C-alpha positions in Angstrom: 103.3 80.0 124.2 100.2 79.6 121.9 101.2 82.9 120.1 104.7 81.6 119.6 103.4 78.3 118.4 101.0 80.1 116.0 103.8 82.4 114.7 106.1 79.4 114.1 103.4 77.5 112.3 102.6 80.5 110.1 106.3 80.9 109.4 106.6 77.3 108.4 103.5 77.5 106.2 105.0 80.6 104.5 108.3 78.8 104.1 106.7 75.7 102.7 104.5 77.8 100.2 107.6 79.8 99.0 109.6 76.5 98.7 107.0 74.8 96.6 106.4 77.6 94.3 110.1 78.6 93.7 111.1 74.9 93.4 108.4 74.2 90.8 109.3 77.4 88.7 113.1 76.8 89.0 112.7 73.1 88.1 110.5 74.0 85.0 113.3 76.4 83.9 115.9 73.6 84.2 113.6 71.2 82.5 113.2 73.7 79.5 116.9 74.3 79.4 117.7 70.6 79.3 115.2 70.0 76.6 116.5 72.9 74.5 120.2 71.9 75.0 120.1 68.2 74.9 118.5 65.5 73.0 116.4 63.8 75.7 114.2 61.1 74.3 110.5 61.2 74.8 110.8 57.6 76.4 112.2 59.5 79.4 109.0 60.7 81.1 110.5 62.6 84.1 111.6 65.4 81.8 108.7 65.4 79.3 105.6 67.3 80.4 104.9 69.4 83.4 103.4 66.6 85.6 106.5 64.9 86.8 108.3 68.1 87.4 105.4 69.6 89.5 104.7 66.4 91.4 108.2 65.8 92.4 109.0 69.4 93.2 106.0 69.7 95.5 106.7 66.4 97.2 110.3 67.3 97.8 109.6 70.7 99.1 106.7 69.7 101.4 108.7 66.7 102.7 111.7 69.0 103.3 109.7 71.5 105.3 108.1 68.8 107.2 111.5 67.2 108.1 112.6 70.7 109.2 109.4 71.1 111.4 110.3 67.8 113.1 113.8 68.8 113.6 112.7 72.2 115.1 110.5 70.5 117.6 113.6 68.6 119.2 116.7 70.6 118.3 118.0 73.8 119.9 119.8 74.6 116.6 117.2 73.3 113.9 118.6 75.2 111.0 122.3 73.9 111.5 121.0 70.3 111.9 118.5 70.7 109.0 121.4 71.7 106.7 123.3 68.5 107.5 120.2 66.2 107.1 119.3 68.0 103.8 122.9 67.5 102.5 122.8 63.8 103.4 119.4 63.3 101.8 120.4 65.2 98.7 123.5 62.9 98.2 121.2 59.8 98.8 118.6 61.2 96.3 121.2 60.8 93.6 121.2 57.0 93.9 117.9 56.4 92.1 119.0 58.8 89.3 122.3 57.1 88.8 120.5 53.7 88.8 118.7 54.9 85.7 122.0 54.7 83.8 122.6 51.0 84.7 121.4 48.1 82.6 118.5 47.3 85.0 117.5 51.0 85.4 117.8 51.6 81.6 115.4 48.6 81.1 112.8 50.5 83.0 113.5 53.9 81.6 115.0 53.3 78.0 115.3 57.0 77.3 117.6 57.7 80.3 120.6 59.5 79.0 123.6 61.1 81.1 122.2 64.5 80.2 118.7 63.6 81.3 119.9 62.0 84.6 122.4 64.9 85.2 119.3 67.4 84.8 117.3 65.3 87.3 120.3 65.6 89.7 120.6 69.3 89.2 116.8 69.5 89.8 117.4 67.8 93.3 120.1 70.3 94.0 118.0 73.2 93.2 115.0 72.0 95.2 117.2 71.2 98.2 118.8 74.7 98.0 115.4 76.4 97.8 114.0 74.4 100.9 117.1 75.1 103.0 116.9 78.8 102.0 113.2 79.1 102.6 113.2 77.5 106.1 116.2 79.6 107.0 114.6 82.8 106.0 111.1 82.3 107.4 111.4 80.1 110.4 
């Protein structure tokens, strides 16, 4: 029992580490591509500088793996359940991004453009896909 728990914990740690690294790298490529292709104003801080990309990529990956660990503790089919949960959370994660395009959201982030918001949403999809892949591969 202890060996199985230790092996499972090690697998989750590996999945989490891989998810964090791949998510950060992938999102930096998406950020660089968006900045090269679109005119994204400097007043839109989520896409300027490495800090926000690293922070939100790490938080998303660690949270996703943590949610998977919780599901694995109570479900006989944790990967299937996690895919559903991840899909629902992904769709919900678009709400704050889309809010940035409204009058009230734009007042807080005046540099928000459809291209910038679309890039953020694509980054959410990339991170979610990486986490789902990592926990499916190493858990």
